N, CA, C and O of each residue as an XYZ file, in Angstrom:
808
protein
N     -30.779   -130.347     35.711
C     -30.108   -130.299     34.399
C     -29.020   -129.253     34.376
O     -28.130   -129.293     33.527
N     -29.087   -128.304     35.318
C     -28.067   -127.244     35.349
C     -26.771   -127.731     35.952
O     -25.729   -127.096     35.791
N     -26.833   -128.966     36.717
C     -25.610   -129.453     37.337
C     -24.657   -129.950     36.255
O     -25.078   -130.560     35.272
N     -23.360   -129.678     36.453
C     -22.330   -130.122     35.512
C     -22.127   -129.227     34.325
O     -21.271   -129.500     33.484
N     -22.906   -128.143     34.234
C     -22.774   -127.241     33.068
C     -21.808   -126.118     33.368
O     -21.467   -125.379     32.444
N     -21.325   -125.929     34.633
C     -20.374   -124.876     34.965
C     -21.030   -123.517     35.082
O     -22.251   -123.373     35.017
N     -20.170   -122.524     35.256
C     -20.660   -121.156     35.477
C     -21.433   -120.626     34.280
O     -22.499   -120.029     34.434
N     -20.887   -120.848     33.080
C     -21.520   -120.297     31.883
C     -22.810   -121.015     31.531
O     -23.628   -120.522     30.754
N     -22.976   -122.227     32.142
C     -24.184   -122.961     31.815
C     -25.428   -122.296     32.319
O     -26.511   -122.544     31.790
N     -25.313   -121.442     33.344
C     -26.466   -120.748     33.893
C     -26.719   -119.392     33.223
O     -27.649   -118.682     33.604
N     -25.889   -119.024     32.219
C     -26.023   -117.715     31.554
C     -26.572   -117.940     30.149
O     -26.114   -118.822     29.423
N     -27.545   -117.142     29.785
C     -28.097   -117.286     28.428
C     -26.994   -117.130     27.372
O     -25.920   -116.586     27.629
N     -27.308   -117.628     26.189
C     -26.287   -117.623     25.134
C     -25.817   -116.221     24.759
O     -24.637   -116.002     24.487
N     -26.752   -115.276     24.748
C     -26.343   -113.906     24.381
C     -25.471   -113.300     25.459
O     -24.618   -112.466     25.157
N     -25.666   -113.705     26.747
C     -24.789   -113.236     27.818
C     -23.403   -113.820     27.688
O     -22.389   -113.158     27.912
N     -23.399   -115.111     27.310
C     -22.098   -115.745     27.088
C     -21.336   -115.056     25.955
O     -20.118   -114.889     26.018
N     -22.082   -114.661     24.917
C     -21.463   -113.959     23.786
C     -20.868   -112.625     24.221
O     -19.766   -112.266     23.806
N     -21.590   -111.903     25.047
C     -21.101   -110.606     25.536
C     -19.838   -110.784     26.367
O     -18.883   -110.016     26.251
N     -19.857   -111.845     27.234
C     -18.662   -112.101     28.053
C     -17.467   -112.441     27.168
O     -16.352   -111.991     27.430
N     -17.693   -113.226     26.129
C     -16.616   -113.600     25.212
C     -16.042   -112.384     24.500
O     -14.830   -112.231     24.356
N     -16.959   -111.524     24.059
C     -16.497   -110.294     23.381
C     -15.697   -109.430     24.330
O     -14.672   -108.866     23.947
N     -16.163   -109.319     25.585
C     -15.435   -108.513     26.573
C     -14.065   -109.095     26.838
O     -13.090   -108.353     26.967
N     -13.976   -110.398     26.921
C     -12.679   -111.048     27.136
C     -11.724   -110.813     25.970
O     -10.532   -110.572     26.161
N     -12.269   -110.890     24.766
C     -11.434   -110.651     23.572
C     -10.884   -109.223     23.573
O      -9.692   -109.009     23.351
N     -11.775   -108.236     23.828
C     -11.316   -106.842     23.853
C     -10.331   -106.602     24.981
O      -9.361   -105.863     24.814
N     -10.577   -107.230     26.145
C      -9.640   -107.073     27.255
C      -8.283   -107.643     26.933
O      -7.255   -107.045     27.251
N      -8.279   -108.821     26.289
C      -7.015   -109.433     25.897
C      -6.292   -108.588     24.862
O      -5.072   -108.434     24.910
N      -7.066   -108.036     23.916
C      -6.458   -107.182     22.860
C      -5.846   -105.921     23.471
O      -4.751   -105.509     23.087
N      -6.552   -105.315     24.416
C      -6.041   -104.114     25.089
C      -4.759   -104.429     25.857
O      -3.804   -103.652     25.836
N      -4.747   -105.587     26.541
C      -3.563   -105.970     27.306
C      -2.364   -106.203     26.393
O      -1.254   -105.755     26.681
N      -2.601   -106.910     25.288
C      -1.507   -107.151     24.332
C      -1.021   -105.836     23.733
O       0.181   -105.615     23.583
N      -1.974   -104.962     23.391
C      -1.602   -103.668     22.819
C      -0.806   -102.834     23.805
O       0.164   -102.174     23.432
N      -1.216   -102.864     25.065
C      -0.529   -102.091     26.090
C       0.892   -102.581     26.296
O       1.821   -101.785     26.427
N       1.057   -103.922     26.325
C       2.378   -104.494     26.593
C       3.289   -104.462     25.365
O       4.488   -104.212     25.487
N       2.732   -104.710     24.202
C       3.557   -104.878     23.005
C       3.798   -103.577     22.248
O       4.846   -103.412     21.624
N       2.829   -102.639     22.297
C       2.930   -101.460     21.428
C       3.052   -100.143     22.193
O       3.016    -99.077     21.579
N       3.195   -100.192     23.506
C       3.306    -98.943     24.270
C       4.547    -98.150     23.878
O       4.490    -96.928     23.747
N       5.683    -98.852     23.687
C       6.911    -98.165     23.276
C       6.755    -97.530     21.900
O       7.192    -96.404     21.665
N       6.119    -98.278     20.992
C       5.903    -97.755     19.641
C       5.010    -96.518     19.686
O       5.236    -95.546     18.965
N       3.990    -96.570     20.545
C       3.073    -95.444     20.663
C       3.796    -94.210     21.211
O       3.587    -93.095     20.733
N       4.653    -94.424     22.223
C       5.420    -93.309     22.778
C       6.338    -92.695     21.727
O       6.448    -91.473     21.626
N       6.998    -93.555     20.941
C       7.887    -93.045     19.882
C       7.081    -92.283     18.834
O       7.512    -91.248     18.325
N       5.899    -92.822     18.523
C       5.054    -92.154     17.529
C       4.608    -90.784     18.024
O       4.606    -89.809     17.273
N       4.230    -90.725     19.299
C       3.845    -89.427     19.868
C       5.005    -88.448     19.830
O       4.827    -87.267     19.532
N       6.209    -88.956     20.139
C       7.386    -88.083     20.091
C       7.656    -87.575     18.692
O       7.981    -86.404     18.492
N       7.517    -88.480     17.711
C       7.732    -88.083     16.312
C       6.704    -87.046     15.883
O       7.035    -86.086     15.187
N       5.448    -87.241     16.303
C       4.403    -86.283     15.948
C       4.678    -84.907     16.559
O       4.473    -83.878     15.915
N       5.147    -84.905     17.818
C       5.476    -83.639     18.462
C       6.634    -82.946     17.743
O       6.607    -81.733     17.538
N       7.656    -83.727     17.359
C       8.776    -83.149     16.612
C       8.310    -82.596     15.272
O       8.760    -81.541     14.828
N       7.385    -83.340     14.628
C       6.858    -82.872     13.343
C       6.096    -81.567     13.523
O       6.219    -80.656     12.705
N       5.305    -81.473     14.597
C       4.580    -80.224     14.868
C       5.548    -79.077     15.131
O       5.332    -77.954     14.676
N       6.628    -79.371     15.878
C       7.634    -78.330     16.162
C       8.306    -77.855     14.879
O       8.487    -76.656     14.669
N       8.679    -78.817     14.016
C       9.316    -78.459     12.746
C       8.358    -77.667     11.857
O       8.765    -76.731     11.169
N       7.090    -78.052     11.880
C       6.094    -77.318     11.084
C       5.985    -75.871     11.559
O       5.913    -74.954     10.741
N       5.974    -75.662     12.875
C       5.898    -74.314     13.421
C       7.157    -73.516     13.078
O       7.084    -72.336     12.733
N       8.326    -74.186     13.182
C       9.579    -73.499     12.838
C       9.601    -73.125     11.360
O      10.063    -72.043     10.996
N       9.101    -74.022     10.510
C       9.045    -73.713      9.073
C       8.110    -72.542      8.800
O       8.392    -71.686      7.961
N       6.983    -72.520      9.529
C       6.036    -71.408      9.356
C       6.687    -70.086      9.755
O       6.544    -69.078      9.063
N       7.412    -70.105     10.893
C       8.092    -68.890     11.328
C       9.196    -68.498     10.346
O       9.411    -67.315     10.083
N       9.899    -69.510      9.803
C      10.955    -69.222      8.828
C      10.374    -68.590      7.565
O      10.985    -67.694      6.982
N       9.182    -69.058      7.134
C       8.524    -68.466      5.970
C       8.176    -67.002      6.229
O       8.309    -66.159      5.343
N       7.725    -66.706      7.459
C       7.411    -65.324      7.807
C       8.664    -64.461      7.757
O       8.635    -63.334      7.263
N       9.781    -65.009      8.280
C      11.041    -64.263      8.265
C      11.489    -64.013      6.830
O      11.946    -62.918      6.501
N      11.359    -65.034      5.967
C      11.752    -64.866      4.566
C      10.886    -63.817      3.877
O      11.374    -63.011      3.085
N       9.583    -63.842      4.197
C       8.683    -62.841      3.607
C       9.052    -61.440      4.080
O       9.055    -60.501      3.285
N       9.367    -61.289      5.375
C       9.766    -59.989      5.902
C      11.088    -59.540      5.294
O      11.268    -58.363      4.981
N      12.015    -60.487      5.128
C      13.300    -60.155      4.532
C      13.129    -59.659      3.103
O      13.757    -58.684      2.690
N      12.267    -60.346      2.353
C      12.000    -59.905      0.978
C      11.394    -58.509      0.969
O      11.721    -57.693      0.107
N      10.504    -58.230      1.934
C       9.886    -56.901      2.029
C      10.936    -55.849      2.372
O      10.929    -54.757      1.804
N      11.842    -56.173      3.302
C      12.917    -55.240      3.643
C      13.822    -54.983      2.439
O      14.267    -53.857      2.219
N      14.089    -56.028      1.667
C      14.930    -55.857      0.482
C      14.259    -54.944     -0.538
O      14.911    -54.113     -1.170
N      12.925    -55.114     -0.691
C      12.201    -54.226     -1.611
C      12.251    -52.774     -1.118
O      12.446    -51.853     -1.912
N      12.075    -52.577      0.183
C      12.129    -51.227      0.740
C      13.525    -50.630      0.567
O      13.667    -49.446      0.259
N      14.553    -51.457      0.768
C      15.922    -50.977      0.619
C      16.200    -50.574     -0.832
O      16.817    -49.542     -1.096
N      15.732    -51.411     -1.770
C      15.938    -51.084     -3.182
C      15.165    -49.831     -3.561
O      15.651    -49.016     -4.345
N      13.950    -49.669     -3.003
C      13.165    -48.465     -3.271
C      13.884    -47.229     -2.757
O      13.896    -46.187     -3.413
N      14.493    -47.354     -1.561
C      15.242    -46.226     -1.007
C      16.435    -45.882     -1.892
O      16.733    -44.707     -2.107
N      17.120    -46.905     -2.408
C      18.250    -46.659     -3.316
C      17.772    -45.973     -4.594
O      18.422    -45.055     -5.093
N      16.620    -46.428     -5.128
C      16.093    -45.813     -6.347
C      15.724    -44.350     -6.108
O      15.988    -43.487     -6.946
N      15.102    -44.080     -4.938
C      14.740    -42.702     -4.613
C      15.992    -41.837     -4.458
O      16.024    -40.686     -4.894
N      17.014    -42.405     -3.835
C      18.261    -41.656     -3.685
C      18.877    -41.358     -5.051
O      19.420    -40.276     -5.272
N      18.788    -42.325     -5.964
C      19.318    -42.123     -7.311
C      18.586    -40.980     -8.012
O      19.199    -40.161     -8.696
N      17.252    -40.939     -7.830
C      16.474    -39.850     -8.427
C      16.906    -38.505     -7.862
O      17.082    -37.537     -8.602
N      17.077    -38.453     -6.529
C      17.540    -37.208     -5.904
C      18.906    -36.807     -6.452
O      19.154    -35.630     -6.714
N      19.792    -37.790     -6.624
C      21.138    -37.465     -7.102
C      21.079    -36.929     -8.530
O      21.861    -36.053     -8.899
N      20.143    -37.457     -9.340
C      20.025    -36.970    -10.720
C      19.426    -35.570    -10.767
O      19.852    -34.729    -11.559
N      18.435    -35.329     -9.913
C      17.737    -34.046     -9.954
C      18.434    -32.993     -9.095
O      18.269    -31.795     -9.325
N      19.210    -33.435     -8.109
C      19.977    -32.520     -7.274
C      21.446    -32.927     -7.331
O      21.929    -33.618     -6.433
N      22.151    -32.516     -8.355
C      23.555    -32.942     -8.491
C      24.420    -32.324     -7.394
O      24.036    -31.340     -6.761
N      25.580    -32.914     -7.185
C      26.525    -32.321     -6.251
C      27.119    -31.058     -6.866
O      27.055    -30.847     -8.077
N      27.693    -30.231     -6.010
C      28.193    -28.929     -6.453
C      29.247    -29.068     -7.539
O      29.342    -28.219     -8.426
N      30.050    -30.149     -7.476
C      31.102    -30.320     -8.475
C      30.529    -30.557     -9.866
O      31.235    -30.387    -10.860
N      29.235    -30.954     -9.953
C      28.615    -31.219    -11.250
C      27.744    -30.060    -11.733
O      27.178    -30.129    -12.823
N      27.632    -29.009    -10.946
C      26.755    -27.911    -11.328
C      27.237    -27.235    -12.606
O      26.428    -26.726    -13.382
N      28.553    -27.227    -12.828
C      29.082    -26.632    -14.056
C      28.621    -27.413    -15.277
O      28.390    -26.835    -16.339
N      28.485    -28.760    -15.122
C      27.973    -29.572    -16.231
C      26.524    -29.183    -16.544
O      26.131    -29.107    -17.709
N      25.744    -28.941    -15.499
C      24.348    -28.538    -15.693
C      24.268    -27.210    -16.436
O      23.469    -27.057    -17.359
N      25.091    -26.258    -16.034
C      25.088    -24.955    -16.704
C      25.521    -25.090    -18.156
O      24.977    -24.422    -19.035
N      26.503    -25.956    -18.409
C      26.953    -26.172    -19.787
C      25.826    -26.788    -20.624
O      25.650    -26.425    -21.787
N      25.067    -27.715    -20.040
C      23.946    -28.319    -20.765
C      22.875    -27.280    -21.080
O      22.279    -27.300    -22.157
N      22.634    -26.377    -20.138
C      21.630    -25.339    -20.381
C      22.063    -24.433    -21.527
O      21.245    -24.053    -22.366
N      23.337    -24.090    -21.565
C      23.842    -23.278    -22.671
C      23.697    -24.008    -24.001
O      23.308    -23.414    -25.006
N      24.012    -25.293    -23.997
C      23.895    -26.076    -25.228
C      22.438    -26.144    -25.702
O      22.168    -26.074    -26.901
N      21.507    -26.279    -24.757
C      20.095    -26.300    -25.137
C      19.680    -24.969    -25.753
O      18.953    -24.933    -26.746
N      20.147    -23.885    -25.158
C      19.819    -22.566    -25.698
C      20.348    -22.424    -27.127
O      19.660    -21.904    -28.006
N      21.564    -22.889    -27.343
C      22.146    -22.795    -28.677
C      21.419    -23.700    -29.674
O      21.207    -23.322    -30.826
N      21.034    -24.917    -29.214
C      20.343    -25.836    -30.117
C      18.942    -25.336    -30.466
O      18.399    -25.696    -31.511
N      18.355    -24.510    -29.602
C      17.051    -23.915    -29.890
C      17.195    -22.588    -30.630
O      16.243    -21.812    -30.709
N      18.377    -22.332    -31.167
C      18.679    -21.158    -31.988
C      18.476    -19.858    -31.227
O      17.991    -18.874    -31.786
N      18.847    -19.854    -29.951
C      18.838    -18.618    -29.172
C      20.208    -17.950    -29.290
O      21.245    -18.612    -29.256
N      20.187    -16.633    -29.429
C      21.445    -15.872    -29.454
C      21.743    -15.448    -28.017
O      21.044    -14.601    -27.462
N      22.770    -16.030    -27.420
C      23.067    -15.778    -26.004
C      23.819    -14.454    -25.873
O      24.954    -14.323    -26.331
N      23.173    -13.482    -25.246
C      23.813    -12.190    -24.990
C      24.619    -12.233    -23.687
O      25.702    -11.655    -23.591
N      24.072    -12.924    -22.698
C      24.755    -13.001    -21.397
C      24.322    -14.285    -20.697
O      23.186    -14.740    -20.822
N      25.262    -14.842    -19.966
C      24.994    -16.051    -19.189
C      25.865    -15.945    -17.940
O      27.012    -16.391    -17.929
N      25.293    -15.338    -16.867
C      26.086    -14.965    -15.706
C      25.641    -15.727    -14.450
O      24.641    -15.364    -13.832
N      26.373    -16.776    -14.072
C      26.065    -17.475    -12.814
C      26.332    -16.569    -11.613
O      27.315    -15.827    -11.592
N      25.448    -16.634    -10.611
C      25.588    -15.869     -9.380
C      25.975    -16.797     -8.235
O      26.032    -18.015     -8.400
N      26.237    -16.211     -7.085
C      26.623    -16.999     -5.908
C      25.461    -17.879     -5.456
O      24.300    -17.474     -5.521
N      25.784    -19.077     -5.003
C      24.763    -20.012     -4.521
C      24.272    -19.609     -3.132
O      25.020    -19.035     -2.340
N      23.013    -19.915     -2.847
C      22.429    -19.642     -1.530
C      21.859    -20.936     -0.956
O      21.343    -21.770     -1.701
N      21.948    -21.109      0.358
C      21.485    -22.326      1.026
C      19.995    -22.243      1.334
O      19.497    -21.214      1.790
N      19.283    -23.359      1.076
C      17.847    -23.475      1.348
C      17.578    -24.861      1.905
O      17.616    -25.846      1.167
N      17.306    -24.947      3.208
C      17.001    -26.219      3.859
C      18.093    -27.245      3.554
O      19.235    -27.069      3.976
N      17.756    -28.318      2.822
C      18.726    -29.377      2.584
C      19.415    -29.258      1.216
O      20.145    -30.166      0.816
N      19.191    -28.151      0.496
C      19.786    -27.990     -0.828
C      20.274    -26.551     -0.986
O      20.092    -25.723     -0.093
N      20.892    -26.265     -2.124
C      21.382    -24.922     -2.437
C      20.851    -24.500     -3.799
O      20.609    -25.330     -4.676
N      20.675    -23.189     -3.957
C      20.199    -22.629     -5.223
C      21.341    -21.905     -5.915
O      22.140    -21.215     -5.282
N      21.399    -22.080     -7.229
C      22.422    -21.411     -8.040
C      21.716    -20.647     -9.157
O      21.367    -21.241    -10.178
N      21.493    -19.316     -8.982
C      20.823    -18.540    -10.034
C      21.790    -18.141    -11.154
O      22.981    -17.925    -10.932
N      21.241    -18.056    -12.341
C      22.020    -17.627    -13.507
C      21.193    -16.584    -14.250
O      20.062    -16.852    -14.654
N      21.761    -15.401    -14.428
C      21.085    -14.360    -15.201
C      21.381    -14.571    -16.683
O      22.536    -14.670    -17.096
N      20.302    -14.638    -17.477
C      20.446    -14.957    -18.899
C      19.793    -13.857    -19.725
O      18.714    -13.366    -19.394
N      20.463    -13.484    -20.797
C      19.906    -12.560    -21.786
C      20.088    -13.205    -23.150
O      21.183    -13.648    -23.499
N      18.996    -13.254    -23.924
C      19.068    -13.908    -25.232
C      18.298    -13.093    -26.256
O      17.422    -12.294    -25.926
N      18.655    -13.324    -27.498
C      17.878    -12.843    -28.628
C      17.271    -14.053    -29.311
O      17.946    -15.067    -29.483
N      15.989    -13.963    -29.709
C      15.334    -15.145    -30.271
C      14.045    -14.744    -30.954
O      13.743    -13.559    -31.099
N      13.289    -15.744    -31.370
C      11.910    -15.561    -31.804
C      11.011    -16.112    -30.699
O      11.484    -16.836    -29.823
N       9.728    -15.780    -30.730
C       8.803    -16.322    -29.732
C       8.799    -17.855    -29.753
O       8.783    -18.503    -28.707
N       8.815    -18.414    -30.959
C       8.768    -19.874    -31.082
C      10.009    -20.521    -30.474
O       9.911    -21.508    -29.746
N      11.187    -19.952    -30.782
C      12.428    -20.534    -30.265
C      12.519    -20.389    -28.747
O      12.973    -21.302    -28.058
N      12.086    -19.235    -28.228
C      12.127    -19.052    -26.783
C      11.145    -20.012    -26.093
O      11.459    -20.577    -25.045
N       9.962    -20.193    -26.682
C       9.004    -21.147    -26.122
C       9.542    -22.569    -26.136
O       9.321    -23.335    -25.198
N      10.268    -22.926    -27.232
C      10.873    -24.261    -27.314
C      11.929    -24.426    -26.224
O      12.034    -25.498    -25.628
N      12.699    -23.399    -25.959
C      13.726    -23.466    -24.920
C      13.085    -23.669    -23.540
O      13.548    -24.495    -22.753
N      12.023    -22.912    -23.253
C      11.342    -23.079    -21.965
C      10.723    -24.477    -21.845
O      10.697    -25.054    -20.757
N      10.228    -25.015    -22.954
C       9.688    -26.374    -22.935
C      10.787    -27.390    -22.625
O      10.574    -28.334    -21.864
N      11.963    -27.188    -23.222
C      13.090    -28.080    -22.935
C      13.506    -27.983    -21.466
O      13.878    -28.987    -20.858
N      13.445    -26.789    -20.901
C      13.777    -26.608    -19.490
C      12.783    -27.383    -18.613
O      13.174    -27.991    -17.617
N      11.505    -27.358    -18.986
C      10.487    -28.071    -18.210
C      10.725    -29.576    -18.214
O      10.393    -30.262    -17.248
N      11.302    -30.092    -19.306
C      11.563    -31.523    -19.427
C      12.988    -31.895    -19.034
O      13.401    -33.041    -19.215
N      13.733    -30.948    -18.505
C      15.126    -31.181    -18.138
C      15.193    -32.173    -16.980
O      14.360    -32.126    -16.074
N      16.190    -33.079    -17.004
C      16.270    -34.103    -15.953
C      16.655    -33.500    -14.613
O      16.351    -34.076    -13.569
N      17.313    -32.360    -14.623
C      17.649    -31.669    -13.378
C      16.571    -30.635    -13.066
O      15.821    -30.210    -13.944
N      16.515    -30.241    -11.789
C      15.525    -29.239    -11.384
C      16.026    -27.859    -11.777
O      17.069    -27.411    -11.299
N      15.285    -27.188    -12.645
C      15.632    -25.838    -13.104
C      14.363    -24.998    -13.105
O      13.329    -25.413    -13.627
N      14.456    -23.826    -12.520
C      13.300    -22.933    -12.447
C      13.574    -21.674    -13.262
O      14.688    -21.152    -13.240
N      12.560    -21.179    -13.984
C      12.673    -19.959    -14.782
C      11.839    -18.870    -14.111
O      10.639    -19.045    -13.896
N      12.467    -17.761    -13.787
C      11.754    -16.653    -13.139
C      12.198    -15.323    -13.766
O      13.140    -15.261    -14.555
N      11.475    -14.265    -13.378
C      11.830    -12.896    -13.790
C      11.961    -12.775    -15.301
O      12.924    -12.191    -15.798
N      11.010    -13.316    -16.021
C      11.062    -13.282    -17.487
C      10.636    -11.905    -17.987
O       9.595    -11.375    -17.597
N      11.463    -11.349    -18.853
C      11.151    -10.043    -19.466
C      11.374    -10.171    -20.970
O      12.427    -10.635    -21.406
N      10.387     -9.760    -21.762
C      10.472     -9.883    -23.221
C      10.149     -8.534    -23.845
O       9.184     -7.869    -23.468
N      10.965     -8.154    -24.792
C      10.703     -6.914    -25.526
C      11.048     -7.110    -27.001
O      11.737     -8.056    -27.383
N      10.553     -6.202    -27.797
C      10.752     -6.295    -29.238
C      12.199     -5.998    -29.589
O      12.804     -5.062    -29.067
N      12.750     -6.826    -30.499
C      14.133     -6.621    -30.941
C      14.184     -5.535    -32.003
O      13.256     -5.354    -32.791
N      15.272     -4.838    -31.996
C      15.457     -3.787    -32.997
C      16.938     -3.741    -33.379
O      17.790     -3.485    -32.528
N      17.240     -3.983    -34.629
C      16.324     -4.321    -35.739
C      15.923     -5.796    -35.664
O      16.542     -6.577    -34.941
N      14.895     -6.168    -36.408
C      14.420     -7.534    -36.423
C      14.898     -8.262    -37.669
O      15.041     -7.689    -38.750
N      15.144     -9.582    -37.461
C      15.522    -10.439    -38.587
C      14.660    -11.705    -38.504
O      13.797    -11.836    -37.636
N      14.918    -12.626    -39.431
C      14.136    -13.873    -39.436
C      14.293    -14.638    -38.132
O      13.315    -15.165    -37.600
N      15.523    -14.704    -37.608
C      15.792    -15.468    -36.389
C      15.880    -14.595    -35.140
O      16.257    -15.077    -34.072
N      15.535    -13.324    -35.267
C      15.631    -12.417    -34.125
C      14.462    -11.432    -34.166
O      14.490    -10.450    -34.908
N      13.446    -11.706    -33.366
C      12.302    -10.805    -33.300
C      12.091    -10.250    -31.894
O      11.375     -9.264    -31.721
N      12.714    -10.879    -30.877
C      12.561    -10.419    -29.492
C      13.885    -10.493    -28.767
O      14.785    -11.244    -29.144
N      13.985     -9.696    -27.717
C      15.087     -9.791    -26.762
C      14.461    -10.180    -25.414
O      13.427     -9.638    -25.024
N      15.088    -11.109    -24.722
C      14.506    -11.591    -23.467
C      15.587    -11.739    -22.404
O      16.726    -12.108    -22.689
N      15.199    -11.444    -21.194
C      16.075    -11.696    -20.044
C      15.272    -12.473    -19.005
O      14.072    -12.251    -18.849
N      15.924    -13.368    -18.310
C      15.263    -14.179    -17.280
C      16.330    -14.788    -16.376
O      17.527    -14.718    -16.656
N      15.873    -15.373    -15.313
C      16.778    -16.023    -14.364
C      16.516    -17.524    -14.371
O      15.389    -17.972    -14.161
N      17.579    -18.298    -14.616
C      17.516    -19.748    -14.487
C      18.093    -20.119    -13.118
O      19.230    -19.764    -12.807
N      17.330    -20.815    -12.319
C      17.818    -21.230    -11.001
C      17.972    -22.747    -10.989
O      17.000    -23.481    -11.168
N      19.196    -23.202    -10.779
C      19.466    -24.632    -10.661
C      19.665    -24.975     -9.188
O      19.932    -24.098     -8.365
N      19.533    -26.241     -8.872
C      19.618    -26.685     -7.479
C      20.638    -27.812     -7.365
O      20.789    -28.624     -8.278
N      21.328    -27.850     -6.240
C      22.269    -28.940     -5.998
C      22.346    -29.196     -4.505
O      21.949    -28.362     -3.692
N      22.874    -30.385     -4.153
C      22.994    -30.768     -2.745
C      24.059    -31.842     -2.618
O      24.276    -32.630     -3.538
N      24.721    -31.866     -1.473
C      25.676    -32.928     -1.195
C      24.908    -34.179     -0.800
O      23.738    -34.106     -0.425
N      25.574    -35.331     -0.887
C      24.916    -36.580     -0.513
C      24.537    -36.576      0.962
O      23.495    -37.113      1.338
N      25.378    -35.975      1.800
C      25.067    -35.891      3.232
C      23.804    -35.065      3.458
O      22.991    -35.394      4.322
N      23.639    -33.989      2.682
C      22.436    -33.160      2.813
C      21.184    -33.955      2.457
O      20.165    -33.862      3.141
N      21.269    -34.743      1.373
C      20.110    -35.517      0.927
C      19.772    -36.612      1.925
O      18.600    -36.817      2.240
N      20.788    -37.328      2.433
C      20.547    -38.428      3.360
C      20.017    -37.942      4.694
O      19.264    -38.657      5.355
N      20.393    -36.739      5.104
C      20.001    -36.224      6.412
C      18.853    -35.226      6.350
O      18.562    -34.548      7.336
N      18.199    -35.134      5.190
C      17.131    -34.149      5.066
C      15.925    -34.578      5.905
O      15.741    -35.773      6.138
N      15.097    -33.631      6.365
C      13.896    -33.966      7.131
C      12.932    -34.799      6.302
O      12.905    -34.695      5.076
N      12.139    -35.627      6.977
C      11.219    -36.522      6.288
C      10.180    -35.761      5.479
O       9.707    -36.269      4.463
N       9.809    -34.540      5.908
C       8.764    -33.790      5.210
C       9.333    -32.785      4.229
O       8.586    -31.993      3.654
N      10.652    -32.801      4.024
C      11.258    -31.819      3.123
C      10.759    -31.919      1.702
O      10.426    -30.884      1.123
N      10.679    -33.149      1.069
C      10.169    -33.210     -0.305
C       8.747    -32.671     -0.430
O       8.406    -32.044     -1.433
N       7.920    -32.911      0.581
C       6.541    -32.416      0.528
C       6.510    -30.909      0.540
O       5.716    -30.293     -0.170
N       7.393    -30.296      1.363
C       7.451    -28.843      1.395
C       7.897    -28.300      0.054
O       7.345    -27.324     -0.455
N       8.928    -28.960     -0.523
C       9.429    -28.493     -1.808
C       8.352    -28.655     -2.881
O       8.581    -28.315     -4.042
């Protein structure tokens, strides 16, 4: 009975099914290899280009982030320099500072007996300009003047304070006082070239 049934006639039905499935998959693989190999190569190339572009974009984002950080640091440096310029004026502006100090003394109702600027002296990256001051005032007015000096936008130091009773005394004159006001100034080159630890020392 097996004669005339051919090769597959001697194989059980489930074996024939397996052979058929194998033939189908083999044919599909062959068609895929011949028909879609070029498409697959192009797709792989596109994927590689996409990965390259993704990496370049990631690196570009890092550069942009670093650039933004550098810009913030640069602006911070400019702001710090501006603060130094306000608190340490150039020598050509020191006369304005002295004039402001005189105006503050007058506005605090101090009677200015003497206001004598002395020669400037060099200190590290800045210079000091002492001014010998003698005033007549009350304790309250003198305290108000020292408070204004503490809040002054420029750096001003008060030293060598001497206070004695005024004679004769009036409503606006109960004490005589002498002290030294020391102002500070620096050129822009001095500020830009100052040592990194100079502000900490000051």
